[in-house]
Structures are given as C-alpha cells and as structure tokens.
ROSE-4610 file (N, C-alpha, C; in Angstrom, 1 decimal, always signed):
// ROSE-4610
residu = [M/M/M/T/T/T/V/V/V/A/A/A/K/K/K/L/L/L/G/G/G/I/I/I/S/S/S/F/F/F/P/P/P/E/E/E/K/K/K/L/L/L/V/V/V/E/E/E/E/E/E/I/I/I/D/D/D/R/R/R/L/L/L/S/S/S/K/K/K/G/G/G/L/L/L/K/K/K/K/K/K/S/S/S/R/R/R/S/S/S/E/E/E/V/V/V/V/V/V/R/R/R/D/D/D/A/A/A/I/I/I/T/T/T/K/K/K/M/M/M/I/I/I/N/N/N/D/D/D/Y/Y/Y/K/K/K/R/R/R/Q/Q/Q/E/E/E/A/A/A/I/I/I/E/E/E/K/K/K/A/A/A/E/E/E/K/K/K/I/I/I/Y/Y/Y/K/K/K/E/E/E/I/I/I/A/A/A/E/E/E/D/D/D/D/D/D/K/K/K/R/R/R/L/L/L/S/S/S/E/E/E/D/D/D/F/F/F/L/L/L/S/S/S/I/I/I/C/C/C/A/A/A/E/E/E/P/P/P/V/V/V/Y/Y/Y/I/I/I/Y/Y/Y/K/K/K/V/V/V/K/K/K/K/K/K/K/K/K/A/A/A/K/K/K/K/K/K/R/R/R]
num = [1/1/1/2/2/2/3/3/3/4/4/4/5/5/5/6/6/6/7/7/7/8/8/8/9/9/9/10/10/10/11/11/11/12/12/12/13/13/13/14/14/14/15/15/15/16/16/16/17/17/17/18/18/18/19/19/19/20/20/20/21/21/21/22/22/22/23/23/23/24/24/24/25/25/25/26/26/26/27/27/27/28/28/28/29/29/29/30/30/30/31/31/31/32/32/32/33/33/33/34/34/34/35/35/35/36/36/36/37/37/37/38/38/38/39/39/39/40/40/40/41/41/41/42/42/42/43/43/43/44/44/44/45/45/45/46/46/46/47/47/47/48/48/48/49/49/49/50/50/50/51/51/51/52/52/52/53/53/53/54/54/54/55/55/55/56/56/56/57/57/57/58/58/58/59/59/59/60/60/60/61/61/61/62/62/62/63/63/63/64/64/64/65/65/65/66/66/66/67/67/67/68/68/68/69/69/69/70/70/70/71/71/71/72/72/72/73/73/73/74/74/74/75/75/75/76/76/76/77/77/77/78/78/78/79/79/79/80/80/80/81/81/81/82/82/82/83/83/83/84/84/84/85/85/85/86/86/86/87/87/87/88/88/88/89/89/89/90/90/90/91/91/91]
x = [+4.4/+3.3/+2.2/+1.8/+0.7/-0.6/-1.5/-2.8/-3.9/-4.9/-6.1/-7.2/-8.1/-9.3/-10.5/-11.2/-12.3/-13.6/-14.7/-15.9/-16.6/-16.6/-17.2/-18.3/-19.4/-20.5/-20.5/-20.7/-20.7/-22.0/-22.5/-23.6/-23.2/-24.2/-24.0/-23.3/-23.8/-23.2/-21.7/-21.3/-19.9/-19.1/-19.6/-18.9/-18.7/-19.7/-19.6/-18.5/-18.4/-17.3/-16.0/-15.9/-14.6/-14.2/-15.1/-14.8/-14.3/-15.0/-14.6/-13.2/-13.0/-11.7/-10.6/-10.9/-9.8/-9.5/-10.5/-10.2/-9.4/-9.7/-8.9/-7.5/-7.3/-6.0/-5.2/-5.9/-5.4/-4.9/-5.8/-5.5/-6.7/-6.5/-7.6/-8.5/-9.7/-10.6/-9.9/-9.3/-8.6/-7.6/-6.8/-5.7/-6.4/-7.4/-8.1/-8.7/-9.3/-9.9/-8.8/-7.7/-6.6/-5.9/-5.7/-5.1/-6.0/-7.3/-8.2/-8.2/-8.3/-8.3/-6.9/-5.8/-4.5/-4.4/-4.9/-4.9/-5.7/-6.9/-7.8/-7.1/-6.5/-5.8/-4.7/-3.9/-2.8/-3.3/-4.3/-4.9/-5.4/-6.0/-6.5/-5.4/-4.3/-3.1/-2.5/-2.4/-1.8/-2.7/-4.0/-4.9/-4.8/-4.7/-4.5/-3.2/-2.1/-0.8/-0.9/-1.6/-1.8/-2.6/-3.7/-4.5/-3.7/-2.9/-2.0/-1.0/-0.4/+0.6/-0.1/-1.3/-2.1/-2.3/-2.7/-2.9/-1.7/-0.6/+0.7/+1.1/+1.0/+1.4/+0.5/-0.8/-1.7/-1.3/-1.0/-0.5/+0.8/+1.7/+2.9/+2.6/+1.7/+1.3/+0.7/-0.1/-0.7/+0.4/+1.3/+2.4/+3.3/+3.6/+4.4/+3.6/+2.3/+1.6/+1.6/+1.5/+1.6/+2.9/+4.0/+5.3/+5.6/+5.1/+5.3/+4.6/+3.4/+2.6/+3.3/+3.8/+4.6/+5.8/+6.5/+7.7/+7.4/+6.3/+5.9/+5.5/+4.9/+4.6/+5.8/+6.8/+8.1/+8.8/+8.7/+9.4/+8.7/+7.4/+6.7/+7.0/+7.6/+7.9/+9.1/+9.1/+10.1/+11.5/+12.5/+13.8/+14.6/+15.2/+16.0/+17.5/+18.2/+19.6/+20.4/+21.2/+22.0/+23.4/+23.8/+25.2/+26.1/+27.2/+28.2/+29.3/+29.5/+30.5/+31.9/+32.7/+34.1/+34.9/+35.7/+36.6/+37.7/+38.0/+39.1/+40.4/+41.3/+42.6/+43.5/+44.1/+45.1/+46.4/+47.1/+48.4/+49.5]
y = [+29.7/+28.7/+29.5/+28.9/+29.5/+29.2/+30.2/+30.0/+30.1/+29.2/+29.3/+29.6/+30.4/+30.8/+29.9/+29.4/+28.6/+29.3/+29.1/+29.5/+28.3/+28.2/+27.0/+27.4/+26.6/+26.9/+25.9/+26.5/+25.7/+26.0/+25.0/+25.3/+26.4/+27.2/+28.3/+27.9/+26.8/+26.3/+26.0/+25.4/+25.1/+26.3/+27.4/+28.6/+29.2/+29.1/+29.6/+28.9/+27.6/+26.7/+27.2/+27.3/+27.8/+29.1/+30.0/+31.4/+31.3/+30.5/+30.3/+29.7/+28.7/+28.0/+29.0/+29.7/+30.6/+31.7/+32.2/+33.2/+32.6/+31.4/+30.8/+30.4/+30.1/+29.7/+30.9/+32.1/+33.3/+33.0/+32.4/+32.1/+32.6/+32.8/+33.2/+32.0/+32.3/+31.2/+30.3/+31.0/+30.2/+29.3/+29.7/+28.9/+27.7/+27.9/+26.9/+25.8/+26.3/+25.4/+24.6/+25.4/+24.8/+23.7/+24.0/+23.0/+21.8/+22.0/+20.9/+20.0/+20.6/+19.8/+19.1/+19.8/+19.2/+18.0/+18.1/+17.0/+15.8/+16.2/+15.1/+14.4/+15.1/+14.5/+13.6/+14.1/+13.3/+12.0/+12.2/+11.0/+10.0/+10.5/+9.6/+8.8/+9.5/+8.9/+7.9/+8.2/+7.3/+6.1/+6.2/+5.1/+4.2/+4.8/+4.0/+3.2/+3.8/+3.1/+2.0/+2.2/+1.2/+0.0/+0.3/-0.8/-1.5/-0.8/-1.5/-2.4/-1.9/-2.7/-3.9/-3.8/-4.9/-6.0/-5.5/-6.5/-7.2/-6.5/-7.2/-8.1/-7.7/-8.6/-9.9/-9.7/-10.8/-11.8/-11.3/-12.1/-12.9/-12.2/-12.8/-13.9/-13.6/-14.6/-15.9/-15.7/-16.8/-17.6/-16.9/-17.6/-18.4/-17.7/-18.4/-19.7/-19.6/-20.8/-21.9/-21.5/-22.5/-23.2/-22.3/-22.9/-23.8/-23.4/-24.3/-25.6/-25.5/-26.8/-27.7/-27.1/-27.9/-28.5/-27.7/-28.2/-29.3/-29.1/-30.2/-31.5/-31.4/-32.6/-33.3/-32.5/-33.1/-33.7/-33.1/-33.6/-34.9/-35.1/-36.2/-37.5/-37.3/-38.4/-39.2/-40.5/-41.3/-41.0/-41.0/-40.7/-42.0/-42.3/-43.5/-43.1/-43.8/-43.5/-44.6/-44.1/-45.1/-45.0/-46.2/-46.3/-46.8/-46.2/-46.6/-47.4/-48.6/-49.4/-48.9/-48.9/-48.4/-49.6/-49.3/-50.3/-50.6/-51.8/-52.2/-51.7/-51.2/-50.7/-51.8/-51.7/-52.8/-52.5/-53.6/-53.4/-53.9]
z = [-8.2/-8.5/-9.3/-10.4/-11.1/-10.4/-10.3/-9.6/-10.6/-10.5/-11.3/-10.3/-10.8/-9.9/-10.3/-9.3/-9.5/-8.8/-9.5/-8.8/-8.3/-7.0/-6.3/-5.4/-5.5/-4.6/-3.4/-2.2/-0.9/-0.2/+0.6/+1.4/+2.4/+2.8/+3.7/+5.0/+5.6/+6.9/+6.7/+5.6/+5.3/+5.2/+4.6/+4.4/+5.8/+6.7/+8.1/+8.8/+8.6/+9.2/+8.7/+7.4/+6.8/+7.3/+7.5/+8.0/+9.4/+10.3/+11.7/+11.7/+10.9/+10.9/+10.4/+9.3/+8.8/+9.8/+10.5/+11.6/+12.7/+13.1/+14.2/+13.8/+12.5/+12.0/+11.5/+11.4/+10.8/+9.4/+8.6/+7.2/+6.4/+5.1/+4.3/+4.0/+3.5/+3.1/+2.1/+1.1/+0.0/+0.6/+1.6/+2.2/+2.9/+3.6/+4.3/+3.4/+2.3/+1.3/+0.6/+0.2/-0.5/+0.4/+1.6/+2.6/+2.7/+2.8/+3.0/+1.8/+0.6/-0.6/-0.8/-0.5/-0.7/+0.3/+1.5/+2.5/+2.0/+1.4/+0.9/-0.2/-1.2/-2.3/-1.8/-0.9/-0.3/+0.4/+1.2/+1.8/+0.8/-0.2/-1.3/-1.9/-2.3/-2.9/-2.0/-0.7/+0.3/+0.4/+0.4/+0.5/-0.7/-1.9/-3.1/-3.0/-2.5/-2.4/-1.4/-0.3/+0.7/+0.1/-0.6/-1.2/-2.2/-3.0/-4.0/-3.3/-2.2/-1.4/-0.8/-0.3/+0.3/-0.8/-2.0/-3.1/-3.4/-3.5/-3.8/-2.8/-1.5/-0.4/-0.3/-0.7/-0.7/-1.8/-3.0/-4.1/-3.7/-3.0/-2.6/-1.6/-0.6/+0.4/-0.3/-1.3/-2.0/-2.8/-3.4/-4.1/-3.1/-1.9/-0.9/-0.4/-0.3/+0.2/-0.8/-2.1/-3.2/-3.2/-3.1/-3.1/-1.9/-0.8/+0.4/+0.3/-0.3/-0.5/-1.5/-2.5/-3.5/-2.9/-2.1/-1.4/-0.5/+0.3/+1.2/+0.5/-0.6/-1.4/-1.9/-2.3/-2.7/-1.5/-0.4/+0.8/+1.3/+1.0/+1.4/+0.6/-0.5/-1.4/-0.7/-0.9/-0.2/-0.9/-0.1/-0.5/-0.5/-1.6/-1.7/-1.6/-0.7/-0.5/-1.2/-2.1/-2.9/-2.3/-2.0/-1.5/-2.6/-2.7/-3.6/-2.9/-3.5/-2.8/-3.2/-2.2/-2.4/-2.9/-3.9/-4.5/-3.5/-3.4/-2.5/-3.1/-2.2/-2.7/-3.1/-4.2/-4.6/-4.0/-3.5/-2.9/-3.8]
C-alpha cells in the first residue's frame, strides 16, 4: 500500500487522548488516527447506503399504495356477468 504523509493540526487535548489510546491499544498514533478515519469513512458510506435504500423503499411504498388504490377503484366497479346460452343438441 502506498502511503502519503499529511501534516494535520489537532487540539492538544485530542493529541493527549490519541496518545492515551495508542498506548492502551499498543498502536502508533498513525494507526489510531488511520483506524478512526477509516471507521468514520465506512460509517459515512454505510449511512449513505441506508439513506438511499430508505428513499427507494419509500418510493416503492408510494407506488404500491397508488397501485392498490387503482386496483380497489377497479374492483369497486360493477361487474356484469354475461351468460351464454347453450345451443340445444340436435338429434
């Protein structure tokens, strides 16, 4: 994996938290920050996918409602039954 170096400024308190966390996890600062950013990006992508799915399901539900209303209006129309007279058999 190719690695790019970034110069990022953090508030002092956040750096202290990162240092405490990296010591507890036995990871470098870079690993802790990389893991946190990776998790944030994955969470963001997951949330986008969920929102997109919710939108699609909402559209499907609206379409289903329209279709069922159309179907009910068709079912409410009177139905005429036409009987066909059978021809008498010739002997």
